[in-house]
C-alpha positions as CSV (number, residue, x, y, z in Angstrom):
1,M,-97.3,-24.8,-2.7
2,Y,-93.8,-23.5,-2.6
3,T,-91.8,-25.4,0.1
4,W,-88.3,-26.4,1.2
5,E,-88.4,-29.1,-1.4
6,S,-88.9,-26.5,-4.1
7,I,-85.4,-25.2,-3.6
8,S,-82.7,-27.3,-5.2
9,G,-79.6,-25.1,-5.2
10,P,-78.0,-21.7,-4.3
11,G,-79.3,-18.5,-5.6
12,T,-78.9,-14.7,-5.8
13,I,-80.7,-12.1,-3.8
14,D,-83.2,-11.9,-6.6
15,D,-83.9,-15.6,-6.2
16,L,-84.5,-15.1,-2.5
17,V,-87.1,-12.4,-3.3
18,A,-88.7,-14.7,-5.8
19,D,-88.7,-17.6,-3.3
20,A,-90.6,-15.3,-0.8
21,H,-93.1,-14.2,-3.4
22,A,-93.7,-17.8,-4.5
23,A,-94.3,-18.8,-0.9
24,G,-97.0,-16.1,-0.5
25,H,-95.0,-13.2,1.0
26,P,-95.2,-10.4,-1.6
27,D,-93.8,-7.8,0.9
28,M,-90.3,-9.2,0.7
29,T,-87.9,-6.9,-1.2
30,V,-84.2,-6.7,-1.9
31,R,-83.9,-4.0,0.7
32,R,-85.6,-6.1,3.4
33,I,-83.2,-9.0,2.5
34,H,-80.3,-6.7,3.1
35,D,-81.8,-5.6,6.4
36,W,-82.3,-9.2,7.5
37,I,-78.6,-10.0,6.6
38,A,-77.5,-7.0,8.8
39,K,-79.6,-8.4,11.7
40,G,-78.2,-11.9,11.3
41,L,-81.5,-13.4,10.3
42,L,-79.8,-14.4,7.1
43,D,-76.1,-14.8,6.3
44,Q,-73.9,-12.8,3.9
45,P,-73.9,-14.2,0.4
46,R,-70.8,-15.8,-1.1
47,L,-69.1,-13.5,-3.6
48,R,-68.5,-14.9,-7.1
49,T,-65.8,-13.6,-9.5
50,R,-65.0,-14.2,-13.1
51,R,-62.3,-12.9,-15.5
52,R,-64.2,-9.8,-16.5
53,G,-66.6,-8.2,-14.0
54,S,-68.4,-10.3,-11.4
55,D,-71.6,-12.3,-11.0
56,K,-74.1,-11.5,-8.3
57,A,-73.3,-12.9,-4.9
58,E,-74.8,-16.2,-4.1
59,H,-76.8,-17.5,-1.1
60,S,-76.5,-21.2,-0.2
61,T,-79.4,-23.6,-0.6
62,N,-79.7,-23.8,3.2
63,Q,-80.0,-20.0,3.5
64,R,-82.7,-20.0,0.9
65,R,-84.6,-22.6,2.9
66,L,-83.9,-20.7,6.1
67,L,-85.7,-17.7,4.5
68,L,-88.8,-19.7,4.1
69,L,-88.7,-20.8,7.7
70,L,-88.2,-17.2,8.9
71,L,-91.2,-16.1,6.8
72,D,-93.3,-18.8,8.3
73,K,-92.2,-18.0,11.9
74,R,-92.6,-14.2,11.3
75,Q,-96.4,-14.6,11.6
76,Q,-95.9,-15.9,15.2
77,V,-93.7,-13.1,16.6
78,A,-94.3,-9.4,17.2
79,H,-90.7,-8.1,16.5
80,L,-87.7,-9.1,14.4
81,N,-85.7,-9.4,17.6
82,A,-87.7,-12.5,18.5
83,L,-87.3,-13.9,15.0
84,A,-83.5,-14.0,15.5
85,Q,-84.1,-17.1,17.7
86,V,-84.6,-19.1,14.5
87,P,-81.0,-18.8,13.2
88,L,-79.8,-19.1,16.8
89,A,-81.6,-22.3,17.3
90,T,-80.4,-23.7,14.0
91,W,-76.8,-22.8,14.8
92,L,-77.1,-24.2,18.3
93,W,-78.3,-27.6,17.3
94,W,-77.3,-28.4,13.8
95,D,-74.0,-27.9,11.8
96,G,-73.7,-26.6,8.3
97,Y,-76.8,-24.3,8.2
98,V,-75.9,-21.1,10.0
99,S,-72.3,-19.7,10.4
100,T,-71.0,-18.4,13.6
101,R,-70.7,-14.9,12.2
102,Q,-74.4,-15.0,11.4
103,A,-75.2,-16.4,14.9
104,Q,-73.2,-13.5,16.4
105,R,-75.3,-10.9,14.6
106,A,-78.5,-12.8,15.4
107,W,-77.4,-12.9,19.1
108,V,-77.0,-9.1,19.2
109,T,-80.3,-8.7,17.5
110,W,-82.1,-11.0,19.9
111,V,-80.7,-9.4,23.1
112,G,-81.1,-5.9,21.6
113,R,-80.8,-2.7,23.7
114,G,-82.9,-0.4,25.8
115,R,-86.5,-1.6,26.0
116,R,-85.7,-4.8,24.1
117,S,-82.9,-5.9,26.5
118,Q,-85.2,-5.1,29.4
119,E,-87.8,-7.4,27.9
120,V,-85.2,-10.2,27.6
121,A,-84.2,-9.8,31.2
122,R,-87.9,-9.7,32.4
123,E,-88.8,-12.8,30.3
124,G,-85.9,-14.6,31.9
125,A,-87.1,-13.5,35.4
126,V,-90.7,-14.5,34.7
127,G,-89.7,-17.9,33.2
128,L,-87.5,-18.6,36.3
129,L,-90.4,-17.6,38.6
130,E,-92.7,-20.1,36.8
131,Q,-90.2,-22.8,37.4
132,V,-89.3,-22.3,41.1
133,G,-92.1,-20.1,42.6
134,H,-94.1,-21.7,45.4
135,Q,-97.9,-21.6,44.8
136,L,-98.4,-19.8,48.1
137,A,-95.8,-17.1,47.4
138,T,-97.5,-13.7,47.6
139,P,-98.0,-11.4,44.6
140,T,-95.7,-8.8,46.3
141,S,-92.9,-11.3,46.6
142,R,-93.3,-12.4,43.1
143,A,-93.3,-8.9,41.7
144,R,-90.2,-8.1,43.8
145,F,-88.4,-11.2,42.4
146,V,-89.1,-10.2,38.8
147,R,-88.1,-6.6,39.4
148,I,-84.8,-7.4,41.1
149,I,-83.7,-9.9,38.4
150,T,-84.8,-7.6,35.6
151,E,-82.7,-4.8,37.1
152,L,-79.7,-7.0,37.4
153,G,-80.1,-8.2,33.9
154,N,-79.9,-4.7,32.7
155,G,-76.6,-3.8,34.3
156,K,-77.3,-3.0,37.9
157,A,-74.3,-3.9,39.9
158,L,-74.5,-6.9,42.1
159,T,-73.1,-5.6,45.4
160,V,-72.8,-7.5,48.7
161,R,-76.0,-5.8,49.8
162,G,-77.7,-6.5,46.4
163,R,-76.8,-10.2,46.6
164,A,-78.3,-10.4,50.0
165,E,-81.5,-8.7,48.7
166,L,-81.5,-11.2,45.7
167,L,-81.1,-14.1,48.1
168,D,-84.0,-12.8,50.2
169,A,-86.2,-12.3,47.1
170,V,-85.5,-15.8,45.9
171,R,-86.2,-17.3,49.3
172,D,-89.5,-15.4,49.5
173,V,-90.9,-17.0,46.3
174,M,-89.4,-20.5,46.9
175,E,-89.9,-20.8,50.6
176,P,-92.7,-18.5,51.7
177,E,-92.8,-17.9,55.4
178,T,-96.4,-19.1,55.8
179,V,-95.2,-22.6,54.8
180,F,-91.5,-22.9,55.8
181,A,-90.9,-20.5,58.7
182,A,-92.3,-22.7,61.4
183,S,-91.0,-26.0,60.0
184,G,-87.4,-24.9,59.4
185,L,-87.3,-27.0,56.3
186,V,-85.4,-26.1,53.1
187,R,-87.0,-26.5,49.8
188,A,-85.2,-28.4,47.1
189,L,-86.8,-28.9,43.7
190,G,-86.2,-31.8,41.3
191,P,-84.1,-35.0,41.8
192,A,-81.7,-35.6,44.6
193,G,-78.7,-35.7,42.2
194,A,-79.2,-32.1,41.1
195,P,-81.6,-30.3,43.4
196,M,-82.6,-26.7,42.8
197,T,-82.2,-24.9,46.1
198,V,-82.3,-21.1,46.8
199,D,-78.6,-20.9,46.4
200,T,-78.8,-22.8,43.0
201,V,-81.4,-20.3,41.7
202,V,-79.3,-17.3,42.9
203,T,-76.4,-18.8,40.9
204,H,-78.6,-19.0,37.8
205,V,-79.6,-15.4,38.2
206,E,-75.9,-14.4,38.5
207,A,-75.3,-16.4,35.3
208,L,-78.1,-14.6,33.4
209,R,-76.8,-11.3,34.6
210,T,-73.3,-12.0,33.6
211,A,-74.2,-13.1,30.0
212,L,-76.5,-10.1,29.5
213,S,-74.0,-7.6,30.8
214,R,-71.2,-9.1,28.7
215,T,-73.5,-8.9,25.6
216,L,-74.5,-5.3,26.2
217,D,-70.8,-4.4,26.7
218,G,-70.1,-5.9,23.2
219,K,-67.8,-8.6,24.6
220,V,-69.6,-11.7,23.3
221,D,-67.6,-12.6,20.2
222,G,-67.8,-15.6,17.9
223,A,-65.2,-17.6,19.9
224,L,-67.2,-17.2,23.2
225,L,-70.4,-18.2,21.4
226,E,-68.7,-21.3,20.1
227,R,-67.5,-22.2,23.6
228,G,-71.0,-21.7,24.9
229,R,-72.4,-24.0,22.1
230,A,-69.8,-26.6,23.0
231,V,-70.8,-26.5,26.7
232,Y,-74.5,-26.7,25.7
233,R,-74.0,-29.7,23.5
234,A,-71.9,-31.5,26.1
235,S,-74.4,-30.7,28.8
236,T,-77.2,-31.9,26.6
237,A,-75.4,-35.2,26.0
238,D,-74.9,-35.7,29.7
239,Y,-78.5,-34.8,30.4
240,L,-79.9,-37.1,27.7
241,A,-77.9,-40.0,29.3
242,V,-79.7,-39.6,32.6
243,R,-83.0,-37.9,31.7
244,G,-85.1,-41.0,32.2
245,G,-83.7,-41.5,35.8
246,L,-84.1,-37.8,36.6
247,S,-87.7,-37.8,35.4
248,A,-88.5,-40.9,37.5
249,E,-87.0,-39.2,40.6
250,A,-88.6,-35.9,40.1
251,G,-92.2,-37.0,41.0
252,Q,-94.6,-34.1,40.3
253,L,-91.8,-32.1,38.6
254,A,-91.2,-34.8,36.0
255,G,-92.5,-32.4,33.4
256,L,-89.3,-30.4,33.7
257,F,-87.4,-33.3,32.1
258,R,-89.7,-34.0,29.1
259,E,-88.4,-33.8,25.6
260,P,-89.1,-30.3,24.2
261,T,-91.0,-30.0,20.9
262,L,-89.4,-28.4,17.9
263,Q,-91.5,-25.3,18.4
264,Q,-90.3,-25.0,22.0
265,R,-86.7,-25.4,20.8
266,F,-87.0,-22.4,18.6
267,N,-88.9,-20.4,21.2
268,Q,-86.4,-21.1,24.0
269,A,-83.1,-20.9,22.0
270,G,-82.2,-17.4,23.0
271,H,-82.8,-17.9,26.8
272,Q,-81.1,-21.3,26.8
273,L,-78.0,-19.8,25.1
274,L,-78.1,-16.9,27.5
275,L,-78.1,-19.2,30.5
276,V,-75.4,-21.5,29.2
277,L,-73.2,-18.6,28.3
278,G,-73.6,-17.1,31.7
279,M,-73.0,-20.5,33.4
280,H,-69.9,-21.0,31.3
281,L,-68.5,-17.6,32.3
282,V,-69.4,-18.1,36.0
283,N,-68.1,-21.7,36.1
284,R,-64.9,-20.6,34.4
285,R,-64.4,-18.0,37.2
286,T,-65.3,-20.4,40.0
287,G,-64.0,-23.7,38.6
288,V,-67.4,-25.4,38.8
289,G,-68.6,-27.6,36.0
290,G,-69.1,-31.2,34.8
291,P,-72.3,-33.2,34.4
292,E,-73.9,-31.9,37.5
293,A,-73.8,-28.3,36.1
294,G,-75.3,-29.6,32.9
295,R,-78.2,-31.3,34.8
296,R,-78.9,-28.0,36.7
297,F,-78.9,-26.1,33.4
298,W,-81.5,-28.5,32.0
299,S,-83.6,-28.5,35.1
300,I,-84.1,-24.7,34.8
301,R,-84.7,-23.8,31.1
């Protein structure tokens, strides 16, 4: 069986095609490799020159191995946009495998435009609802929550009236009147050190909206992505230092703080980067940050 260990050095585009065929993917062609490079699934090869003429450009050993991983993951996704999370996750967590220029192209591919960007916004809304929605929240309030966040993620302006509507929608799913109206209690999820309240969730929605809007406007460059990655890694380090204590305090929500599997890391990379970019942009504007912001990022992911 042709595996990562079968690859021992860099190779040309013809070698990449041969790798794919040897791994059982005969539909891979030179044209498709070029298409994947344009989308950021693979990186541009390194040009090689000699005194007379030139040799074919060369892809690194890691890129050849990345191709095999992409081909394996391709069977689990419906569209190439989702496959872009593989190089994004690799760039986010490990150095030396994926360049920032490739990550930037992969990011644009993952977010997409039109129907695809709507899917990204809706996936984020549904995921957030699963995290914070009360079991007695009505189907109507749940649908309203997802609709409002999806619209905001696709560029709808967040006016004063719109923010009030968002706050009301979040409260309806987190604190349904049938449970909280008479008691006057406020719901706070997770540990006491970094509780998720209605206001916290609204801040997360604003962060998601900010990152999506900035991406759709073409204003997420390599430098901003690298700052987002630095924030993510710093937040991760802070989180790992206190995860055991947070899990112990969380009670029934301890599952929020469990170690994600490698499969989950790849599946969540796009939305995690979207959230951390948005939080970085919002925090830079408001001056909020530090370990507490990192813990809140990890408690909603």
